DOTOR-604125 format. One record per residue: residue in three letters; x, z, y of N, C-alpha, C, CB in turn. Coordinates in steps of 0.1 Angstrom, whole numbers, padded with zeros to 4 digits, always signed. Glycine has a CB too. Layout:
N
ALAXZYXZYXZYXZY;...
This chain:
306
MET+0376+0201+0030+0380+0212+0038+0375+0225+0032+0374+0211+0052;ALA+0383+0236+0032+0379+0248+0025+0367+0255+0031+0391+0258+0025;ASP+0359+0262+0023+0348+0270+0028+0354+0282+0034+0338+0273+0017;MET+0345+0290+0041+0350+0302+0048+0339+0312+0049+0355+0298+0062;HIS+0344+0325+0050+0335+0336+0053+0337+0340+0067+0337+0347+0043;ILE+0326+0343+0074+0327+0347+0088+0320+0360+0090+0321+0336+0097;GLY+0327+0370+0095+0321+0383+0097+0320+0386+0112+0329+0394+0091;SER+0310+0394+0117+0307+0396+0131+0311+0411+0134+0293+0394+0134;THR+0319+0412+0145+0323+0425+0150+0321+0425+0165+0337+0429+0145;ALA+0319+0437+0171+0318+0438+0185+0324+0451+0190+0304+0436+0190;ASP+0332+0451+0201+0337+0463+0206+0327+0472+0213+0348+0459+0216;THR+0318+0466+0220+0307+0473+0227+0294+0465+0225+0310+0476+0242;PRO+0282+0472+0225+0270+0465+0223+0268+0454+0234+0258+0474+0224;SER+0273+0455+0246+0271+0445+0256+0280+0432+0255+0273+0451+0269;GLN+0290+0433+0246+0298+0421+0244+0294+0412+0234+0312+0426+0241;THR+0297+0399+0236+0294+0389+0225+0302+0392+0213+0297+0375+0230;PRO+0296+0392+0201+0304+0395+0189+0315+0386+0187+0295+0395+0177;ARG+0326+0391+0181+0337+0382+0177+0335+0379+0163+0351+0389+0180;LEU+0336+0366+0159+0334+0362+0145+0348+0361+0138+0326+0349+0144;ASP+0350+0369+0128+0363+0369+0121+0362+0359+0110+0366+0383+0116;VAL+0371+0350+0109+0371+0340+0099+0380+0344+0087+0376+0326+0105;VAL+0374+0344+0075+0382+0348+0064+0381+0337+0054+0376+0361+0057;GLY+0393+0331+0050+0393+0320+0041+0390+0323+0027+0407+0313+0042;THR+0387+0313+0019+0384+0316+0005+0394+0310-0005+0370+0310+0002;GLY+0405+0306+0001+0416+0300-0008+0424+0311-0015+0425+0291+0000;PRO+0434+0307-0022+0442+0317-0029+0448+0327-0020+0453+0310-0037;GLY+0447+0340-0023+0453+0351-0015+0444+0355-0003+0466+0347-0011;ALA+0433+0349-0002+0424+0352+0010+0417+0365+0008+0414+0341+0012;ASP+0414+0372+0019+0407+0384+0018+0393+0382+0013+0406+0391+0032;ALA+0387+0392+0007+0373+0391+0003+0364+0391+0015+0369+0402-0007;PRO+0352+0385+0014+0343+0385+0025+0338+0399+0028+0331+0376+0023;PRO+0334+0403+0040+0329+0416+0043+0317+0420+0035+0326+0418+0058;ALA+0316+0433+0031+0305+0438+0024+0292+0437+0032+0307+0452+0019;GLY+0281+0436+0025+0268+0435+0032+0261+0421+0030+0270+0437+0047;ARG+0251+0419+0037+0243+0407+0036+0251+0395+0041+0230+0407+0043;THR+0250+0384+0034+0257+0372+0038+0247+0361+0039+0268+0368+0029;VAL+0249+0351+0048+0241+0340+0050+0249+0327+0050+0233+0341+0064;PRO+0246+0318+0041+0254+0306+0041+0250+0297+0052+0251+0298+0027;PHE+0260+0289+0057+0257+0279+0067+0265+0266+0064+0262+0284+0081;THR+0261+0255+0070+0268+0242+0069+0270+0237+0083+0259+0232+0060;LYS+0283+0233+0085+0286+0226+0098+0284+0211+0096+0301+0230+0102;MET+0277+0205+0105+0274+0191+0104+0276+0185+0118+0260+0188+0100;GLN+0278+0171+0118+0279+0165+0131+0273+0151+0131+0294+0164+0135;GLY+0268+0146+0142+0263+0133+0144+0269+0127+0157+0248+0132+0145;LEU+0279+0118+0155+0286+0112+0166+0294+0123+0174+0277+0104+0175;GLY+0298+0133+0168+0306+0144+0175+0297+0154+0181+0314+0138+0185;ASN+0284+0152+0181+0275+0163+0185+0273+0172+0173+0261+0157+0190;ASP+0279+0184+0174+0280+0192+0162+0271+0204+0161+0294+0197+0160;PHE+0268+0208+0149+0257+0218+0146+0261+0227+0135+0244+0211+0142;VAL+0256+0239+0136+0257+0249+0125+0242+0249+0119+0262+0263+0129;VAL+0241+0245+0107+0228+0245+0100+0226+0258+0092+0226+0232+0091;ILE+0216+0266+0094+0214+0278+0086+0200+0276+0079+0214+0291+0095;ASP+0200+0277+0066+0189+0275+0058+0187+0288+0049+0190+0262+0049;HIS+0183+0299+0056+0183+0312+0049+0173+0321+0056+0197+0318+0048;PRO+0164+0328+0049+0154+0336+0055+0160+0349+0061+0143+0339+0046;ALA+0172+0353+0057+0177+0366+0061+0182+0365+0076+0188+0371+0052;PHE+0185+0353+0081+0190+0352+0094+0179+0353+0104+0198+0339+0095;ARG+0181+0362+0114+0172+0364+0125+0179+0360+0138+0166+0378+0125;PRO+0176+0349+0144+0183+0345+0156+0180+0354+0168+0179+0331+0159;ASP+0191+0357+0175+0190+0362+0189+0201+0356+0197+0191+0378+0189;SER+0200+0357+0210+0209+0350+0219+0224+0354+0217+0206+0352+0233;VAL+0226+0367+0213+0240+0372+0211+0246+0365+0199+0240+0387+0210;ASN+0238+0365+0188+0244+0359+0175+0246+0344+0177+0234+0362+0164;ILE+0236+0338+0183+0238+0323+0185+0250+0320+0193+0225+0317+0192;GLN+0252+0327+0204+0264+0325+0213+0277+0327+0205+0264+0334+0225;ALA+0277+0338+0196+0289+0341+0188+0292+0330+0178+0287+0354+0181;ILE+0281+0325+0172+0283+0314+0162+0289+0301+0169+0270+0311+0154;ALA+0283+0298+0181+0286+0286+0188+0300+0286+0195+0276+0283+0198;ASP+0305+0298+0197+0318+0300+0204+0329+0292+0196+0322+0315+0205;ARG+0336+0283+0204+0346+0274+0197+0359+0281+0195+0348+0262+0205;ARG+0362+0292+0201+0374+0299+0199+0373+0311+0190+0380+0304+0212;LEU+0361+0318+0191+0360+0330+0183+0349+0329+0172+0356+0341+0192;GLY+0342+0318+0171+0332+0316+0161+0333+0303+0153+0318+0315+0168;VAL+0323+0298+0148+0323+0285+0140+0325+0274+0150+0310+0283+0132;GLY+0318+0274+0161+0319+0264+0171+0308+0253+0169+0332+0258+0172;CYS+0300+0251+0179+0290+0240+0178+0283+0238+0192+0279+0243+0167;ASP+0276+0227+0193+0267+0225+0204+0254+0232+0203+0265+0210+0207;GLN+0248+0232+0191+0236+0238+0188+0236+0244+0174+0224+0228+0189;VAL+0228+0254+0172+0225+0261+0159+0211+0256+0155+0226+0276+0159;LEU+0210+0251+0142+0197+0246+0137+0193+0255+0126+0199+0231+0132;LEU+0181+0260+0127+0175+0268+0116+0165+0260+0108+0168+0281+0122;LEU+0166+0260+0095+0158+0252+0087+0150+0260+0077+0167+0241+0079;GLU+0138+0256+0074+0129+0263+0064+0122+0252+0056+0119+0273+0071;SER+0124+0253+0043+0117+0244+0034+0102+0247+0033+0123+0244+0021;LEU+0094+0237+0035+0079+0239+0033+0075+0233+0019+0072+0232+0044;GLY+0085+0229+0011+0082+0224-0002+0082+0209-0002+0068+0228-0007;GLY+0088+0203-0013+0089+0189-0014+0098+0183-0004+0075+0182-0013;ASN+0092+0173+0004+0100+0166+0014+0097+0171+0028+0098+0152+0013;ARG+0091+0183+0029+0087+0188+0043+0095+0201+0046+0072+0192+0042;PHE+0099+0201+0059+0107+0212+0065+0102+0216+0078+0122+0208+0066;ARG+0105+0229+0082+0103+0233+0096+0116+0237+0102+0093+0246+0096;TYR+0118+0234+0115+0131+0237+0120+0130+0242+0135+0140+0224+0121;ARG+0141+0249+0139+0142+0254+0153+0156+0250+0158+0140+0269+0154;VAL+0157+0249+0171+0170+0244+0177+0174+0255+0187+0169+0230+0183;PHE+0187+0260+0187+0192+0269+0197+0204+0263+0203+0195+0283+0190;ASN+0205+0263+0216+0216+0258+0224+0228+0268+0223+0213+0255+0238;ALA+0240+0264+0227+0251+0272+0226+0250+0284+0235+0264+0264+0230;ASP+0242+0284+0245+0240+0296+0254+0230+0305+0249+0237+0291+0268;GLY+0224+0303+0237+0214+0311+0231+0200+0308+0234+0217+0325+0236;SER+0198+0299+0243+0184+0295+0246+0179+0286+0235+0183+0288+0260;GLU+0165+0286+0234+0159+0277+0224+0154+0264+0230+0147+0285+0217;ALA+0157+0253+0223+0153+0240+0227+0141+0235+0218+0164+0230+0226;GLU+0134+0225+0223+0122+0220+0216+0126+0209+0206+0112+0215+0225;GLN+0137+0203+0208+0140+0190+0201+0155+0187+0201+0132+0179+0207;CYS+0160+0180+0191+0174+0175+0191+0174+0163+0182+0183+0187+0186;GLY+0177+0151+0187+0177+0139+0180+0188+0138+0170+0177+0127+0189;ASN+0201+0141+0174+0212+0141+0165+0210+0152+0155+0225+0143+0173;GLY+0204+0163+0159+0202+0174+0149+0192+0170+0138+0197+0186+0156;LEU+0182+0162+0142+0173+0157+0132+0179+0149+0121+0161+0150+0138;ARG+0188+0140+0126+0196+0132+0116+0204+0140+0107+0204+0121+0123;CYS+0211+0151+0112+0219+0160+0104+0210+0168+0095+0227+0169+0113;LEU+0199+0172+0099+0190+0179+0090+0185+0170+0079+0178+0185+0097;ALA+0183+0158+0082+0179+0148+0071+0190+0147+0061+0175+0134+0077;ARG+0202+0145+0066+0214+0144+0057+0215+0156+0048+0227+0141+0065;TYR+0213+0168+0054+0213+0181+0047+0203+0181+0036+0211+0193+0057;GLY+0191+0176+0039+0180+0176+0029+0184+0167+0018+0167+0171+0036;TYR+0190+0155+0020+0194+0147+0009+0205+0153+0001+0198+0133+0015;ASP+0214+0160+0008+0225+0167+0001+0219+0178-0009+0235+0173+0010;LEU+0207+0183-0006+0201+0193-0015+0196+0187-0028+0189+0200-0008;GLY+0196+0174-0028+0192+0167-0041+0179+0159-0039+0189+0177-0051;ILE+0173+0158-0027+0162+0149-0025+0167+0135-0026+0155+0152-0011;PRO+0160+0126-0034+0165+0113-0035+0166+0105-0022+0156+0105-0045;GLU+0178+0099-0020+0180+0091-0008+0170+0080-0007+0194+0086-0007;GLY+0165+0078+0005+0154+0068+0007+0140+0075+0008+0154+0058-0004;THR+0139+0088+0003+0127+0095+0005+0124+0098+0019+0127+0108-0003;LEU+0112+0096+0024+0108+0099+0038+0107+0114+0039+0095+0092+0042;LEU+0115+0120+0048+0115+0135+0050+0107+0138+0063+0129+0140+0052;GLU+0100+0149+0063+0092+0153+0074+0097+0166+0080+0077+0154+0070;PHE+0099+0166+0093+0104+0178+0100+0094+0183+0111+0118+0176+0106;GLU+0090+0195+0110+0080+0201+0119+0088+0210+0128+0069+0208+0112;GLY+0088+0207+0142+0095+0216+0151+0087+0218+0164+0108+0209+0155;PRO+0092+0226+0173+0084+0228+0186+0081+0215+0193+0093+0237+0195;GLY+0089+0205+0192+0087+0192+0199+0078+0183+0191+0100+0186+0202;GLY+0072+0187+0180+0064+0178+0172+0069+0176+0158+0062+0165+0179;VAL+0062+0167+0151+0065+0164+0137+0073+0150+0137+0053+0163+0128;HIS+0084+0149+0131+0092+0137+0130+0096+0134+0116+0105+0139+0139;ARG+0097+0121+0113+0100+0116+0100+0113+0109+0100+0089+0107+0094;ALA+0121+0111+0089+0135+0106+0089+0137+0100+0075+0145+0116+0091;GLN+0145+0089+0074+0148+0083+0062+0162+0078+0062+0139+0070+0060;CYS+0169+0080+0050+0183+0076+0048+0183+0061+0045+0190+0084+0037;LEU+0190+0053+0053+0191+0039+0051+0204+0035+0043+0191+0031+0064;ALA+0214+0044+0044+0227+0043+0038+0233+0057+0037+0237+0033+0045;PRO+0243+0060+0029+0248+0074+0028+0250+0082+0040+0261+0074+0021;HIS+0254+0076+0051+0256+0083+0063+0249+0077+0075+0271+0085+0067;ARG+0238+0070+0072+0230+0063+0083+0216+0067+0081+0232+0048+0082;ILE+0210+0074+0092+0197+0079+0091+0188+0073+0102+0197+0095+0093;ARG+0176+0070+0099+0167+0065+0109+0156+0075+0111+0161+0051+0104;VAL+0153+0078+0123+0143+0088+0127+0132+0082+0135+0149+0101+0134;ASP+0119+0085+0132+0108+0082+0140+0107+0093+0151+0095+0080+0132;MET+0111+0091+0163+0111+0101+0173+0097+0102+0181+0122+0098+0183;GLY+0087+0095+0176+0075+0096+0183+0074+0088+0195+0071+0110+0186;SER+0063+0088+0202+0062+0081+0215+0066+0089+0227+0047+0077+0217;PRO+0075+0084+0236+0079+0092+0247+0067+0096+0256+0089+0083+0256;ARG+0069+0108+0261+0058+0114+0270+0063+0112+0284+0056+0129+0267;LEU+0054+0107+0292+0057+0102+0306+0050+0109+0317+0055+0088+0307;GLU+0039+0116+0314+0032+0124+0324+0040+0136+0328+0018+0128+0319;PRO+0042+0138+0341+0050+0149+0346+0046+0163+0340+0049+0150+0361;ILE+0034+0165+0338+0030+0178+0333+0034+0180+0319+0014+0180+0334;GLU+0036+0169+0311+0040+0170+0297+0055+0171+0296+0035+0158+0290;ILE+0063+0168+0306+0077+0168+0304+0084+0181+0303+0083+0160+0316;PRO+0082+0191+0312+0075+0191+0325+0085+0188+0336+0069+0205+0327;PHE+0079+0182+0347+0086+0178+0359+0076+0179+0370+0093+0163+0358;VAL+0080+0185+0381+0071+0187+0392+0070+0174+0400+0076+0199+0401;ALA+0059+0168+0400+0056+0156+0408+0041+0155+0409+0062+0143+0401;PRO+0036+0149+0420+0021+0149+0422+0014+0140+0412+0018+0144+0436;SER+0021+0129+0407+0015+0120+0398+0026+0113+0391+0005+0111+0404;ARG+0023+0106+0380+0032+0098+0373+0037+0086+0381+0027+0093+0359;ALA+0050+0083+0380+0056+0071+0387+0067+0066+0378+0061+0075+0401;PRO+0071+0053+0380+0082+0048+0372+0095+0055+0375+0084+0033+0376;SER+0097+0060+0387+0109+0068+0391+0105+0077+0402+0121+0059+0395;TYR+0114+0087+0405+0111+0097+0414+0123+0100+0423+0106+0110+0407;PRO+0121+0102+0436+0132+0106+0445+0134+0121+0443+0129+0103+0460;ILE+0147+0125+0443+0150+0140+0441+0162+0143+0449+0153+0143+0426;ASP+0162+0155+0456+0173+0159+0465+0182+0169+0458+0167+0165+0477;VAL+0195+0166+0458+0205+0175+0453+0215+0178+0463+0211+0169+0440;SER+0215+0190+0468+0225+0194+0478+0225+0184+0490+0239+0195+0472;GLY+0213+0181+0495+0212+0172+0507+0214+0157+0504+0222+0176+0516;MET+0216+0153+0491+0218+0139+0488+0205+0135+0479+0231+0137+0480;GLU+0200+0124+0482+0188+0119+0475+0192+0109+0464+0178+0112+0485;PHE+0187+0112+0452+0189+0103+0440+0175+0098+0435+0197+0111+0429;THR+0175+0087+0428+0163+0082+0421+0165+0085+0406+0161+0067+0424;VAL+0155+0091+0400+0156+0095+0386+0144+0091+0379+0158+0110+0385;GLY+0145+0089+0366+0134+0088+0357+0132+0102+0350+0136+0077+0346;ALA+0120+0104+0346+0116+0117+0339+0109+0113+0326+0108+0126+0348;VAL+0114+0118+0314+0109+0114+0301+0110+0127+0292+0116+0102+0295;SER+0100+0129+0284+0101+0139+0273+0101+0132+0260+0089+0149+0274;MET+0111+0136+0252+0111+0132+0238+0108+0144+0229+0125+0126+0234;GLY+0099+0152+0234+0097+0166+0228+0105+0176+0235+0101+0165+0213;ASN+0115+0172+0243+0123+0180+0252+0125+0172+0265+0137+0184+0246;PRO+0127+0179+0276+0128+0172+0289+0141+0165+0292+0125+0182+0300;HIS+0140+0153+0299+0152+0146+0303+0150+0140+0317+0155+0134+0293;LEU+0160+0141+0325+0161+0133+0337+0171+0123+0335+0164+0142+0350;LEU+0169+0111+0340+0178+0099+0338+0182+0093+0352+0171+0088+0329;LEU+0195+0090+0353+0200+0084+0365+0207+0071+0361+0209+0093+0374;ARG+0205+0060+0368+0213+0048+0366+0225+0048+0376+0204+0035+0368;VAL+0237+0046+0370+0249+0046+0378+0256+0033+0376+0258+0058+0374;GLN+0265+0030+0386+0272+0017+0385+0285+0018+0376+0277+0013+0399;ARG+0292+0030+0377+0304+0032+0369+0303+0046+0363+0317+0031+0378;LEU+0300+0045+0350+0298+0058+0342+0311+0066+0342+0293+0055+0328;ALA+0322+0060+0341+0335+0067+0339+0338+0076+0351+0346+0057+0336;THR+0334+0072+0363+0337+0079+0375+0326+0088+0380+0342+0070+0385;THR+0315+0088+0373+0303+0096+0377+0306+0111+0375+0290+0092+0369;PRO+0304+0120+0385+0307+0134+0384+0296+0142+0376+0308+0141+0398;VAL+0296+0139+0363+0286+0145+0354+0287+0160+0354+0288+0140+0339;ASN+0299+0165+0355+0301+0180+0355+0296+0187+0367+0316+0183+0353;LYS+0293+0179+0378+0287+0185+0390+0272+0182+0390+0294+0180+0402;LEU+0269+0170+0389+0254+0166+0390+0246+0171+0378+0253+0151+0391;GLY+0252+0171+0366+0245+0176+0355+0239+0190+0356+0254+0176+0343;PRO+0248+0200+0359+0242+0214+0361+0233+0215+0373+0254+0223+0363;ALA+0236+0208+0384+0227+0208+0395+0213+0203+0392+0232+0200+0407;LEU+0212+0193+0384+0199+0187+0380+0192+0195+0369+0200+0173+0376;GLU+0201+0201+0360+0195+0209+0349+0187+0220+0355+0206+0214+0340;HIS+0192+0227+0365+0186+0239+0371+0177+0235+0383+0197+0249+0375;HIS+0174+0223+0386+0167+0219+0398+0153+0225+0397+0165+0204+0398;PRO+0148+0230+0409+0135+0236+0409+0123+0228+0404+0132+0241+0423;ARG+0125+0214+0404+0114+0206+0400+0114+0205+0384+0116+0192+0406;CYS+0124+0212+0378+0125+0212+0363+0122+0226+0358+0139+0206+0358;PRO+0109+0230+0357+0106+0244+0354+0112+0250+0341+0092+0246+0354;GLN+0115+0241+0331+0121+0246+0319+0135+0241+0317+0113+0241+0307;ARG+0142+0239+0329+0155+0232+0329+0154+0218+0322+0166+0241+0322;THR+0164+0211+0322+0163+0197+0316+0177+0192+0312+0158+0188+0327;ASN+0177+0183+0303+0188+0175+0299+0189+0164+0310+0187+0169+0285;VAL+0202+0159+0312+0204+0149+0323+0212+0138+0317+0211+0156+0335;GLY+0207+0126+0318+0214+0114+0312+0218+0105+0324+0205+0107+0303;PHE+0231+0100+0322+0236+0091+0332+0239+0077+0325+0250+0096+0338;ILE+0232+0067+0330+0231+0054+0324+0238+0043+0331+0216+0050+0322;GLU+0246+0036+0324+0252+0023+0329+0247+0012+0321+0268+0024+0329;ILE+0240+0002+0327+0235-0009+0319+0246-0020+0318+0222-0015+0327;VAL+0249-0023+0306+0259-0034+0303+0252-0047+0303+0266-0031+0290;ASP+0241-0049+0294+0233-0061+0294+0220-0056+0288+0240-0072+0285;ARG+0211-0066+0285+0197-0062+0281+0197-0056+0267+0189-0075+0281;GLY+0208-0056+0260+0208-0050+0247+0218-0039+0245+0211-0061+0236;THR+0224-0035+0256+0235-0025+0255+0235-0017+0268+0249-0032+0254;LEU+0236-0004+0266+0239+0005+0277+0249+0016+0273+0226+0012+0282;ARG+0256+0021+0283+0265+0033+0281+0258+0045+0287+0279+0030+0288;LEU+0261+0057+0280+0254+0069+0284+0263+0081+0283+0242+0070+0275;ARG+0262+0090+0292+0268+0103+0292+0256+0113+0294+0279+0105+0302;VAL+0256+0124+0287+0245+0134+0288+0250+0148+0290+0236+0133+0275;HIS+0245+0154+0300+0247+0168+0302+0235+0175+0295+0248+0172+0318;GLU+0238+0182+0284+0227+0188+0277+0224+0202+0282+0230+0189+0262;ARG+0211+0205+0283+0206+0218+0288+0211+0229+0279+0191+0218+0288;GLY+0218+0238+0284+0223+0250+0277+0236+0247+0269+0213+0254+0267;ALA+0241+0235+0270+0254+0232+0262+0264+0225+0271+0250+0223+0250;GLY+0260+0218+0282+0269+0210+0290+0271+0196+0284+0283+0217+0290;GLU+0280+0189+0289+0282+0175+0284+0287+0175+0270+0292+0167+0293;THR+0280+0167+0261+0284+0166+0247+0288+0152+0244+0272+0170+0238;LEU+0294+0150+0232+0299+0137+0229+0288+0127+0226+0308+0138+0216;ALA+0276+0132+0223+0264+0124+0220+0252+0132+0221+0265+0117+0206;CYS+0241+0126+0225+0228+0133+0226+0217+0123+0221+0224+0138+0240;GLY+0211+0125+0209+0202+0116+0203+0189+0115+0211+0199+0120+0189;SER+0183+0126+0215+0171+0125+0223+0174+0119+0236+0164+0139+0224;GLY+0186+0122+0242+0190+0116+0254+0191+0101+0254+0203+0122+0259;ALA+0196+0096+0243+0197+0081+0241+0183+0075+0240+0205+0078+0228;CYS+0174+0082+0233+0160+0077+0233+0154+0077+0246+0152+0086+0223;ALA+0155+0088+0254+0150+0089+0267+0155+0078+0276+0152+0103+0273;ALA+0168+0076+0275+0175+0066+0284+0170+0052+0281+0190+0066+0281;VAL+0168+0049+0269+0162+0035+0265+0147+0034+0270+0163+0032+0250;ALA+0140+0045+0268+0126+0045+0272+0125+0042+0287+0119+0058+0268;TRP+0132+0049+0295+0131+0047+0309+0136+0033+0313+0139+0058+0317;SER+0147+0029+0307+0153+0016+0310+0143+0005+0306+0166+0014+0302;ARG+0136+0007+0295+0125-0003+0292+0114-0003+0302+0119+0001+0278;LEU+0110+0009+0306+0099+0010+0316+0103+0003+0329+0095+0024+0319;MET+0116+0004+0333+0121-0002+0345+0124-0017+0343+0134+0005+0350;GLY+0123-0022+0331+0125-0037+0329+0139-0041+0328+0119-0044+0339;TRP+0148-0031+0325+0163-0034+0324+0168-0039+0311+0171-0022+0329;VAL+0161-0035+0300+0166-0038+0286+0154-0043+0277+0172-0025+0280;ASP+0158-0049+0266+0149-0054+0256+0145-0043+0246+0156-0066+0248;PRO+0136-0046+0237+0131-0035+0227+0142-0029+0218+0121-0041+0219;ALA+0153-0036+0215+0163-0031+0206+0176-0030+0215+0166-0040+0194;VAL+0181-0017+0215+0193-0014+0224+0203-0006+0217+0188-0007+0237;SER+0216-0010+0218+0227-0002+0213+0232+0007+0225+0239-0012+0209;VAL+0232+0020+0222+0235+0030+0232+0249+0035+0229+0225+0042+0232;HIS+0259+0033+0237+0273+0037+0235+0275+0050+0242+0282+0026+0241;LEU+0278+0060+0234+0281+0073+0238+0296+0076+0236+0272+0084+0232;SER+0301+0088+0241+0315+0091+0239+0318+0092+0224+0318+0104+0246;GLY+0308+0097+0216+0311+0099+0202+0308+0087+0193+0303+0110+0197;GLY+0302+0076+0198+0299+0065+0190+0286+0058+0195+0297+0069+0175;ILE+0280+0050+0186+0268+0042+0189+0256+0046+0182+0272+0027+0187;LEU+0245+0046+0189+0231+0048+0183+0223+0035+0186+0224+0060+0190;GLU+0215+0032+0176+0206+0020+0177+0192+0026+0180+0206+0011+0165;ILE+0186+0021+0191+0173+0026+0196+0164+0014+0196+0174+0033+0209;GLU+0151+0016+0191+0141+0005+0191+0128+0011+0197+0139-0001+0176;TRP+0123+0004+0207+0110+0008+0212+0103-0004+0218+0112+0019+0223;GLU+0091-0006+0213+0083-0018+0217+0076-0015+0231+0073-0021+0207;GLY+0074-0003+0234+0067+0000+0246+0057+0012+0245+0060-0012+0252;GLU+0050+0015+0256+0041+0026+0257+0032+0027+0245+0034+0026+0270;ASN+0030+0040+0241+0021+0043+0230+0025+0039+0216+0007+0038+0233;GLN+0038+0034+0216+0044+0030+0203+0055+0040+0199+0050+0016+0204;PRO+0058+0042+0186+0068+0051+0182+0082+0045+0186+0068+0054+0167;LEU+0091+0054+0189+0105+0050+0192+0114+0054+0180+0110+0057+0205;TYR+0123+0045+0176+0131+0048+0164+0146+0049+0168+0129+0037+0154;MET+0152+0059+0162+0167+0061+0165+0174+0060+0151+0169+0075+0172;THR+0185+0052+0151+0193+0051+0139+0207+0054+0142+0191+0037+0133;GLY+0214+0062+0134+0228+0066+0136+0233+0074+0124+0230+0073+0149;PRO+0246+0078+0125+0252+0085+0114+0250+0100+0114+0267+0083+0114;ALA+0252+0107+0103+0251+0121+0102+0261+0125+0091+0237+0127+0100;THR+0269+0136+0093+0279+0139+0083+0281+0154+0081+0293+0133+0087;ARG+0282+0158+0069+0286+0172+0066+0301+0174+0069+0282+0176+0052;VAL+0304+0185+0075+0318+0188+0078+0324+0198+0069+0320+0193+0093;PHE+0318+0210+0068+0322+0220+0059+0311+0231+0057+0335+0227+0063;SER+0312+0239+0048+0303+0250+0046+0310+0264+0046+0295+0249+0033;GLY+0302+0274+0049+0308+0288+0049+0297+0298+0048+0316+0290+0062;VAL+0301+0311+0051+0292+0322+0049+0293+0331+0062+0295+0330+0036;LEU+0282+0334+0067+0281+0344+0078+0279+0358+0072+0270+0341+0088;ALA+0287+0368+0075+0285+0381+0071+0277+0389+0081+0299+0388+0067;LEU+0266+0394+0078+0257+0401+0088+0260+0416+0088+0242+0399+0084;
């Protein structure tokens, strides 16, 4: 796929910038004059990202929203900022499509690992990523298959954060006068989990936003809807905080398995079926690291004109 140059323009300061796409093929216009920042579009199970590895880029909510816009920008669920710390170590930040900053992104970590290997780091090297949600290590098992140590799930309400008097296996929660039972887990970012009987008919587009903004979730939350198939398989849909329902959510798959394990519904190794594909999750239990394995792919590269 051809690379592209993307320039930002705005009619008024209050409007989201429009990103003009300028191709680089024969007869294409030259990129706009001024500073340019390279980017790479990547995806993991259809959960897509714009990766920016450049010190000149300064994120703000307007620019993030413009990049993420699927009609006027590059289009993505999240923007990932990467900084090399030397060798196999990196620092990263995650921004949702609405411009808000997130602590963690499981699919994003796999894509950042794939990006690191594409820079020339030998495949199989253990990569280390330092982010707001903690330090995580990733390793390439095959050209497009990445395994990430997601750390141990956090279960205390104050660490998630989730408003509850004390830790419990599950919590009752009221949404518009209806009571649901949820699990609450942090994988470095907050997740509420609901078990449903039929995932296909669950109103994710209504319950997801209502729970994301629930007053018991002081930093808002991701919301996962789980259908248990058997002890080694579950189906999952996730409403992501600041992005809406996505084709896949890596940290959401990890949180879903963690809660399902705590409830006694699944075994230590689980295949999580999402709209975009399958993730393999392994977790022996409390105080043990949780591992996520799945694909990550580069889609195309381009240039942002600042």
